[in-house]
KEDOKE-117006 format. One record per residue: residue in three letters; y, z, x of N, C-alpha, C in turn. Coordinates in steps of 0.2 Angstrom, whole numbers, padded with zeros to 4 digits, always signed. Each point is the difference from the previous one (the first is absolute). Example, Ala and Ser with C-alpha at 12.3 -4.5 7.8 and 13.67 -1.06 7.14 Angstrom:
// KEDOKE-117006
Ala-0028+0039+0066+0006+0000-0004+0006+0000+0004 Ser+0005-0004-0002+0006+0001+0004+0005+0003-0004 
END
This chain:
// KEDOKE-117006
Met+0607-0101-0138+0002+0007+0000-0006+0005-0001 Arg+0000+0005+0003-0006+0005-0001+0001+0004-0007 Ser-0005+0000-0004+0001+0002-0006+0000+0008+0000 Ser+0004+0003-0004+0000+0007-0001-0002+0002-0007 Thr-0003-0004-0004-0002+0001-0007-0006+0005+0000 Ile+0000+0004-0005-0006+0005+0000-0006-0004-0002 Lys-0005+0002+0003-0007-0004+0000-0002-0001-0008 Thr+0001+0005-0004-0002-0001-0007+0004-0005-0003 Phe+0006+0000+0001+0005-0005-0003-0002-0007+0003 Val-0002-0001+0006-0002-0006+0003-0006-0003-0003 Ala-0005+0005-0001-0006-0002-0003+0000-0002-0007 Leu+0005+0003-0004+0001-0002-0007+0003-0007+0000 Thr+0005-0001+0004+0003-0006+0000-0004-0006+0002 Phe-0005+0002+0005-0005-0005+0002-0004-0002-0006 Ala-0003+0005-0003-0004-0001-0006+0003-0004-0005 Leu+0006+0001-0002+0003-0004-0005+0001-0007+0002 Gln+0001-0001+0007+0002-0007+0002-0007-0004+0000 Val-0005+0003+0002-0006-0005+0001-0005+0000-0006 Thr+0002+0004-0005-0005+0000-0006+0001-0007-0004 His-0005-0003-0001+0001-0007-0004-0001+0002-0007 Ser+0005-0002-0004+0001+0001-0007-0004-0006-0004 Leu+0000+0001-0007-0003-0005-0004+0005-0005-0003 Ser+0006+0000+0003+0005-0005-0002-0002-0007+0001 Ala+0002-0004-0005-0002-0007+0001+0002-0003+0007 Pro-0005-0003+0003+0002-0003+0007+0005-0006+0000 Leu+0003-0001+0005+0005-0005+0001-0004-0006+0004 Glu+0002-0006-0002-0004-0006+0003+0005-0004+0004 Leu-0002-0001+0006+0003-0005+0004-0005-0006+0002 Thr+0003-0006+0000-0004-0005+0002+0002-0003+0007 Pro-0004-0002+0004+0001-0002+0007+0006-0005+0001 Leu+0003+0000+0005+0005-0005+0002-0004-0007+0002 Ser-0006+0001+0003-0004-0005+0002-0007+0002+0000 Thr-0004-0005-0001-0007+0001+0000-0004-0005+0006 Ile+0004-0002+0005-0003-0004+0005-0005+0005+0004 Pro-0005-0003+0003-0006+0003+0003+0003+0006+0005 Tyr-0004+0005+0000+0001+0005+0005-0001-0002+0007 Thr+0005+0002+0005-0002+0000+0007+0002+0007+0003 Val-0002+0002+0005+0001+0007+0003+0007+0000+0002 Gly+0003+0006-0003+0007+0001+0001+0002+0003+0007 Gly+0006+0001+0001+0002+0004+0006+0005+0005-0001 Gly+0002+0001-0006+0005+0006-0001+0007-0003-0003 Leu+0004+0004-0003+0006-0002-0002+0005-0001+0005 Ser+0005-0004-0001+0006-0001+0005+0004+0007+0000 Ala+0001+0003+0006+0004+0006+0000+0006+0000+0005 Thr+0005+0003-0002+0006+0001+0004+0002+0007+0000 Trp+0000+0003+0006+0002+0007+0001+0006+0001+0004 Ser+0005+0004-0003+0006+0001+0003+0002+0007+0001 Gln+0003+0003+0005+0001+0007+0001+0008+0000+0002 Val+0003+0006-0003+0007+0001+0002+0001+0007+0003 Arg+0006+0000+0003+0001+0007+0004+0001+0005-0006 Asp-0002+0006+0002+0000+0006-0004+0007+0002-0002 Asp+0005-0002+0004+0007+0002-0002+0004-0006-0004 Tyr-0004-0005-0001+0003-0006-0004+0002+0002-0007 Arg+0006+0000-0002+0002+0002-0007+0002-0006-0004 Phe-0004-0002-0005+0000-0006-0004-0003+0001-0007 Ser-0004+0005-0001-0004+0000-0006+0005-0001-0007 Gln-0003-0004-0004+0003-0001-0007-0003+0004-0005 Gln-0005+0004+0001-0004+0004-0004+0005+0005-0003 Met+0001+0000-0007+0004+0004-0003-0002+0008-0001 Trp+0005+0004+0001-0001+0007+0000+0006+0004-0003 Ser-0002+0005-0004+0006+0005-0002+0000+0006+0003 Glu+0005+0002+0004+0000+0006+0004+0003+0005-0004 Ala-0004+0006-0001+0003+0006-0004+0004-0002-0006 Gly-0004-0004-0004+0003-0002-0007+0006-0005+0000 Gly+0001-0002+0006+0006-0005+0001-0002-0007-0003 Ala+0004-0005+0000-0001-0007-0002-0005-0003+0005 Pro-0005-0004-0002-0004-0004+0004+0003-0004+0005 Ala-0002+0000+0006+0003-0003+0006-0006-0003+0004 Ala+0001-0005+0004-0005-0002+0005-0001+0005+0005 Ile-0007+0001+0002-0001+0006+0005+0003-0002+0006 Gly+0001-0006+0002+0003-0002+0007+0007+0003+0000 Thr+0003+0002-0005+0007+0002+0000+0000+0008+0002 Phe-0005+0003-0001-0001+0007+0002-0001+0001+0007 Asp+0003+0006+0003-0001+0002+0007-0007+0000+0002 Trp-0004+0002-0004-0008+0001+0002-0004-0007-0002 Gly+0004-0005-0003-0004-0005-0003-0001-0006+0005 Thr-0004+0002+0006-0002-0005+0004-0007-0003-0001 Gly-0001-0006+0002-0007-0003+0000-0002-0003-0007 Ile-0006-0001-0001-0002-0003-0006-0002+0005-0006 Trp+0003-0001-0006-0002+0005-0005-0003-0003-0006 Gly+0000-0006-0001-0004-0003-0006-0001-0008+0001 Thr-0004-0002-0004-0002-0007+0000+0006-0005+0000 Thr+0005+0002-0003+0006-0004+0000+0003-0001+0007 Asp-0002+0004+0005+0002-0001+0007-0004-0005+0004 Ile-0006-0002-0003-0004-0004+0004+0003-0007+0001 Ala+0003-0003-0005+0002-0007+0001+0006+0000+0006 His+0004+0006+0000+0005+0000+0005-0003+0001+0007 Val-0005+0004+0001-0004+0001+0006-0003-0007+0003 Gln-0004-0003-0005-0003-0006+0002+0005-0006+0001 Gly+0006+0001-0003+0005-0006+0001+0004+0001+0007 Leu-0001+0005+0003+0004+0001+0006-0002-0005+0006 Ala+0005-0003+0003-0001-0004+0005-0004+0003+0006 Asn-0004-0004+0003-0004+0002+0006+0004+0004+0005 Asn+0006-0002+0001+0004+0003+0005+0005+0006-0003 Ala-0001+0002-0006+0004+0005-0003-0001+0006+0004 Ser+0006+0004+0001+0000+0006+0004-0004+0006-0004 Ala-0001-0001-0007-0003+0005-0004-0008-0001+0001 Leu-0002-0006+0002-0007-0001+0000-0003+0001+0006 Ile-0006+0004+0000-0003+0002+0006-0006-0004+0002 Gly-0003-0003-0006-0006-0004+0001-0002-0004-0006 Arg-0003-0006+0001-0003-0004-0005-0006-0003+0002 Val-0005+0000-0005-0007-0003+0002-0002-0005-0006 Thr-0002-0006+0001-0003-0004-0005-0007-0001+0001 Asp-0004+0001-0005-0007+0000+0001-0004-0002-0006 Thr-0006-0001+0000-0005-0001-0006-0005+0005+0000 Ser-0001+0003-0005-0004+0006+0000-0002+0002-0007 Ala-0005+0005-0001-0001+0004-0006+0005+0005+0000 Val+0000+0004-0006+0006+0005-0001-0004+0007+0001 Asn+0000+0002+0006-0004+0007+0001+0002+0002+0007 Phe+0006+0004+0000+0003+0003+0006+0002+0007-0001 Gly+0001+0003+0006+0003+0007+0000+0004+0000+0006 Asn+0004+0005+0001+0004+0001+0007-0004+0006+0003 Leu+0003+0001+0006-0003+0006+0005+0000+0006-0004 Thr+0006+0002-0003+0001+0006-0003-0005+0001-0005 Tyr-0001-0005-0005-0005+0001-0005-0007+0001+0003 Asn-0002-0004+0005-0007+0000+0003-0001+0007+0003 Met+0005+0003+0003-0001+0006+0004+0000+0006-0005 Leu+0004+0000-0006+0000+0005-0005-0007+0000-0004 Tyr-0003-0006-0001-0006+0000-0003-0006+0002+0005 Ala+0001-0001+0006-0005+0002+0005+0000+0007+0001 Asp+0006+0004+0000+0000+0007+0000-0001+0004-0006 Gly-0001-0004-0006-0001+0003-0006+0006+0002-0004 Ala+0006-0001+0003+0006+0002-0004+0001-0004-0006 Leu-0003-0005-0001+0001-0004-0007-0004+0002-0005 Gly-0005+0005+0001-0004+0002-0005-0006-0004-0001 Ser-0004-0001-0005-0006-0003-0001-0001-0005-0005 Trp+0006-0004-0001+0000-0006-0004-0005-0005+0002 Gly-0004-0003-0004-0005-0005+0002+0003-0006+0003 Tyr+0006-0001-0002+0004-0006+0003+0003+0000+0007 Asp+0000+0007+0002+0003+0001+0007-0006-0001+0005 Arg+0002-0005+0004-0004-0001+0006+0004-0004+0005 Ile-0002+0000+0006+0003-0003+0006+0000-0008-0002 Arg+0006-0003+0001+0001-0007-0002+0003-0004+0006 Pro-0001-0006+0001+0003-0004+0005+0007+0001+0001 Leu+0003+0000+0006+0007+0001+0001+0004-0005-0003 Ala+0006+0002-0004+0004-0006-0002+0003-0004+0006 Pro+0000-0006-0001+0002-0005+0006+0007+0002+0003 Ile+0005+0002-0005+0006+0002+0003+0000+0006+0004 Val-0004+0005-0002+0000+0006+0004-0004-0001+0006 Glu-0005-0005+0000-0003-0002+0007+0005-0003+0004 Met+0005-0004-0002+0004-0003+0004+0006+0004+0002 Thr+0003+0005-0004+0006+0004+0002-0002+0007+0002 Gly-0006+0002-0002-0001+0007+0001+0003+0005-0004 Ser+0005-0002-0005+0003+0004-0004-0003+0000-0007 Gln+0000+0006-0003-0004+0001-0006+0004+0000-0007 Thr+0006-0001+0001+0005+0001-0006+0004-0007-0002 Asn+0002+0000-0006+0005-0005-0003-0002-0007+0002 Tyr-0006-0002-0003-0002-0007+0000-0002-0002-0006 Ala+0000-0007-0001-0002-0003-0006-0005-0006+0001 Ala-0004-0001-0005-0004-0006+0001-0001-0004-0007 Ser+0000-0007+0001+0000-0004-0006-0007-0004+0001 Phe-0004+0000-0005-0006-0004+0000+0000-0005-0006 Val-0002-0006+0002+0000-0005-0005-0006-0005+0001 Gly-0003-0002-0006-0005-0005+0001-0004+0000-0006 Tyr-0007-0001+0001-0005-0001-0006-0006+0005+0001 Leu-0003+0002-0006-0006+0003+0000-0005-0004-0004 Tyr-0006+0000+0003-0006-0004-0003-0004+0005-0004 Ile-0001-0001-0006-0005+0004-0004-0006-0005-0001 Pro-0006+0003+0002-0006-0004+0000-0004+0000-0007 Glu+0001+0006-0003-0004+0001-0006+0005+0002-0006 Pro-0001-0004-0005+0004+0002-0006-0002+0007-0003 Gly+0005+0003-0003-0002+0007-0002+0006+0004-0001 Ser-0001+0007+0000+0005+0005-0001+0002+0003+0007 Tyr+0007+0000+0001+0002+0002+0007+0006+0005-0001 Asp+0000+0004+0006+0006+0004+0000+0002+0000+0008 Phe+0007+0001+0001+0002+0000+0007+0004+0007+0001 Ser+0000+0002+0007+0003+0006+0001+0004-0001+0007 Leu+0005+0004+0001+0003+0001+0007+0001+0007+0001 Phe-0003+0002+0006+0000+0007+0003+0006-0001+0005 Val+0006+0004-0002+0006-0002+0003+0004+0007+0002 Asp+0003-0001+0006+0005+0005+0002+0005-0004+0004 Asp+0006-0002-0003+0004+0003-0005+0001-0004-0006 Gly+0002-0006+0000+0002-0004-0006-0002-0007+0000 Phe-0001-0003-0006-0002-0007+0000+0002-0004-0006 Val-0001-0006+0000+0000-0004-0006-0006-0005+0000 Phe-0004-0001-0005-0006-0004+0000+0000-0005-0006 Ser-0002-0006+0001-0001-0004-0005-0006-0005+0001 Leu-0004-0001-0006-0005-0004+0000+0001-0006-0005 Ser+0000-0006+0002+0002-0005-0005-0006-0005-0001 Gly+0000-0002-0006-0005-0005-0002+0004-0006-0004 Ala-0004-0005-0002+0004-0006-0003+0003+0002-0007 Asn-0002+0006-0003+0003+0001-0006+0004+0007+0000 Gly+0002+0002+0006+0004+0006+0000+0000+0004+0007 Val+0003+0006+0000+0001+0004+0006-0001+0007-0003 Leu-0004+0004+0004-0001+0007-0001+0003+0004+0006 Ser+0003+0005+0000+0003+0004+0005+0000+0007+0000 Met+0002+0003+0005+0000+0008+0001+0005+0001+0005 Ala+0003+0006+0000+0005+0002+0006+0001+0007+0000 Arg+0001+0002+0006+0003+0007+0001+0007-0002+0004 Asp+0005+0001-0003+0007-0003+0002+0003+0004+0006 Thr-0001+0007-0001+0003+0004+0005-0003+0007+0001 Leu+0001+0003+0005-0003+0007+0001+0006+0005-0001 Ala+0006-0002-0001+0006+0004-0002-0002+0005-0006 Gly+0000+0006+0001-0001+0005-0005-0007+0001-0001 Ser-0005-0003+0003-0007+0001+0000-0002+0006+0004 Thr-0005+0003-0003-0003+0006+0004-0007-0003+0004 Ala-0002-0006-0001-0006-0002+0003+0001-0007+0003 Gly-0001-0001+0006+0001-0006+0004-0006-0005-0001 Arg-0006+0003+0001-0006-0004+0000-0004+0001-0007 Asp-0002-0006-0003-0003+0000-0007-0004-0007-0001 Leu-0004+0000-0005-0004-0005-0002+0003-0003-0006 Phe+0001-0007+0000+0003-0003-0006-0004-0006-0002 Thr-0001+0000-0007-0005-0005-0003+0004-0005-0004 Leu-0003-0006+0000+0003-0005-0005-0001+0001-0007 Ser-0006+0003-0001-0001+0002-0007+0004+0005-0003 Ala+0002+0005+0004+0004+0006-0002+0007-0003-0001 Ala+0002-0005+0004+0007-0003-0001+0001-0004-0006 Asn-0006-0002-0003+0000-0005-0005-0003+0002-0006 Gly+0002+0006-0002-0003+0003-0006-0007+0003+0000 Gly-0003+0001+0005-0007+0002+0001-0005-0005-0001 Ser+0002-0007+0000-0004-0005-0001-0003-0003+0007 Thr-0006-0002+0000-0003-0004+0006+0001-0007-0001 Met-0001-0004+0005+0001-0007+0000-0006-0004-0001 Leu+0000-0005-0004-0005-0005+0000+0002-0006+0004 Leu-0004-0001+0005+0002-0006+0005-0006-0005+0000 Gly+0002-0006+0000-0005-0005+0001-0001-0002+0007 Ser-0005-0004+0002-0001-0001+0007+0005-0005+0003 Gly+0003+0001+0006+0005-0004+0002+0005+0004+0004 Tyr+0006-0004+0002+0005+0003+0004+0006+0003-0004 Tyr+0003+0006+0002+0005+0003-0003+0006+0001+0005 Gly+0006+0000-0002+0006+0001+0004+0000+0008+0001 Met+0003+0002+0006+0000+0007+0002+0006+0001+0004 Glu+0005+0005-0002+0005+0002+0004+0001+0007+0001 Ile+0001+0003+0006+0001+0007+0001+0006+0001+0004 Asp+0005+0004-0002+0005+0003+0005-0001+0007+0000 Tyr+0001+0003+0007-0002+0006+0001+0005+0003+0005 Phe+0001+0007+0000+0004+0003+0005-0003+0007+0002 Asn+0001+0002+0006-0001+0007+0002+0006+0003+0003 Arg+0003+0006-0003+0006+0002+0003-0001+0005+0006 Leu-0003+0006-0001-0001+0005+0005-0007+0002+0000 Glu-0002+0003+0005-0007+0004+0001-0006-0005-0001 Ala-0005+0002-0004-0006-0004-0001+0002-0006-0004 Gly-0003-0005+0002+0000-0007-0004-0007-0003-0001 Val-0001-0002-0006-0007-0003-0001+0001-0005-0006 Ile-0004-0006+0001-0001-0004-0006-0007-0003+0000 Asp-0003+0000-0006-0007-0003+0000-0001-0003-0007 Leu-0001-0006+0000-0001-0004-0006-0008+0000-0002 Ala-0001+0002-0006-0007+0000-0002-0001-0003-0007 Leu-0007-0002-0002-0001-0002-0007-0006+0004-0002 Trp-0001-0001-0007-0006+0003-0003-0003-0006-0004 Gly-0005-0003+0002-0003-0006-0004-0006+0002-0004 Pro-0003-0006-0003-0005+0001-0005-0006+0004+0004 Gln-0002-0002+0006-0005+0003+0003+0001+0007+0004 Asp+0006+0002+0000+0002+0006+0004-0001+0006-0003 Gln-0001+0005+0004-0001+0007-0003+0006+0004+0002 Gly+0005-0003+0003+0006+0004+0002+0005-0005+0004 Trp+0005+0003+0002+0005-0005+0003-0002-0002+0007 Arg+0001-0006+0002-0002-0003+0006+0006-0004+0003 Ser+0002+0001+0006+0006-0003+0003-0002-0008+0000 Ile+0005-0004-0001-0001-0007+0000+0000-0003+0007 Ser-0005-0003+0002-0001-0003+0006+0004-0007+0001 Ser+0002-0001+0006+0004-0006+0002-0004-0007-0002 Glu-0006+0001-0001-0004-0007-0001+0001-0002-0008 Trp+0003+0005-0004+0002-0002-0007+0007-0001-0001 Leu+0004+0000+0006+0007-0001-0001+0002-0006+0004 Phe+0006-0003-0002+0002-0007+0003+0007+0000+0000 Ala+0003-0003+0006+0007+0000+0001+0002-0006-0004 Lys-0004-0005-0001+0001-0006-0005-0006-0002-0003 Leu+0000-0004-0005-0006-0003-0003-0003-0004+0004 Pro-0007+0000+0001-0004-0004+0004+0001-0008-0003 Ala-0001-0004+0004+0001-0007-0002-0007-0002-0004 Ser+0001-0004-0005-0005-0002-0004-0005-0004+0003 Val-0006+0001+0000-0005-0003+0004-0003-0007-0004 Ile+0001-0006+0003-0002-0006-0004-0006-0002+0004 Pro-0006+0000-0004-0006-0001+0003-0001-0008+0003 Glu-0003-0001+0006+0000-0006+0002-0005-0004-0004 Pro+0001-0007-0001-0005-0004-0004-0006-0001+0004 Ser-0006-0001-0004-0006-0001+0003-0001-0007+0003 Ser-0005-0001+0004-0001-0007+0002-0001-0005-0005 Leu-0004+0002-0005-0001-0005-0006+0007-0002-0003 Ala+0004+0006-0001+0007-0002-0003+0004-0004+0004 Leu+0000+0001+0007+0003-0005+0004-0002-0007+0000 Thr-0007-0001-0001-0003-0006+0000+0002-0004-0007 Leu+0000+0004-0005+0002-0003-0007+0008-0002+0000 Leu+0004+0004+0003+0007-0001+0001+0001-0007+0004 Ala-0003+0000+0006+0000-0006+0004-0002-0006-0004 Phe-0005+0000-0004-0003-0006-0004+0005-0002-0005 Ala+0003+0006-0003+0005-0002-0006+0006-0003+0003 Ala+0002+0002+0006+0006-0003+0003-0001-0007+0002 Phe-0007-0002+0003-0002-0007+0002+0000-0004-0006 Arg-0002+0002-0006-0001-0004-0006+0007-0001-0003 His+0005+0005+0001+0007-0001-0002+0003-0006+0004 Arg-0001+0000+0006+0003-0005+0004-0003-0007-0001 Gln-0006+0000-0002-0003-0006-0002+0003-0003-0006 Gln+0001+0004-0005+0003-0002-0006+0007-0002+0000 Gln+0004+0003+0005+0006-0001+0001+0001-0007+0003 Gly-0005-0002+0004+0000-0007+0004-0002-0006-0004 Arg-0004+0001-0006-0002-0005-0004+0006-0003-0004 Pro+0000-0007-0001+0005-0004-0004-0001+0002-0007 Arg+0005+0001-0004-0001+0001-0007-0002-0006-0004 Ala-0004+0001-0005-0002-0006-0004+0006-0003-0004 Leu+0000-0006-0001+0005-0003-0004-0001+0001-0008 Ser+0004+0001-0004-0001+0001-0007-0001-0007-0003 Ser-0004+0000-0005-0001-0007-0003+0003+0000-0007 Phe+0003-0005-0002+0003-0001-0006-0004-0005-0005 Ala+0000+0001-0006-0003-0005-0004+0005-0006-0001 
END
């Protein structure tokens, strides 16, 4: 959604979110330390529903009334929160409410046409994170800009141990988790209901008490559920590593749909010769008659 937040408020919120505090860092150990091979992206599934589809289970209190699912209100069509993503992704391919589905492997860096056009004509302001991004695959397929969800799952490779932080630049909502062998760190923007800002930057440090993460070298699990309801839609996954001076989008070469197979080095010619000789000697020993025991 296009943000209507006053610029000073946006700037203040942005500053609070990206400031790194002196809180004790949180440590995650990798799920695997097998050697690095070039990645190709996370596994992604995009699904889009009709704008008039009424199903949302996001809760809302209308004019002080009791909380009720948004899908029960006359105006409550389309996706309203991350709680709706599982329903959208679970629709059968031939469901009448579903207008498109795309499965792909990619990085997490997409916008829709509305977002790219608003940025190009200056209507989004001058945030440093605003730029034209590749078109979301589901929008490229259907041509529709609204009410779509994406689920990304796979692994991230961290080449250098040290202090890290992660961010998502998002319009509208998401759930993010980073998992290691000893735990999971997460952040979320559950819904845009009642919010005055659609587009924002969210950081893992801010969601976890202001702490950065100490990560060892290796592979970490990653899951992202995302939705865009109306108007501008964007998602960009970035990190801030030991050698970085700012946020940088994570390239697909560091992302994996599944863990690479562990590489077993081929034995050398000398090792093969020794193995063959050992096998020959074993057969010789097996073929010899056993000596009789002598008794006094």
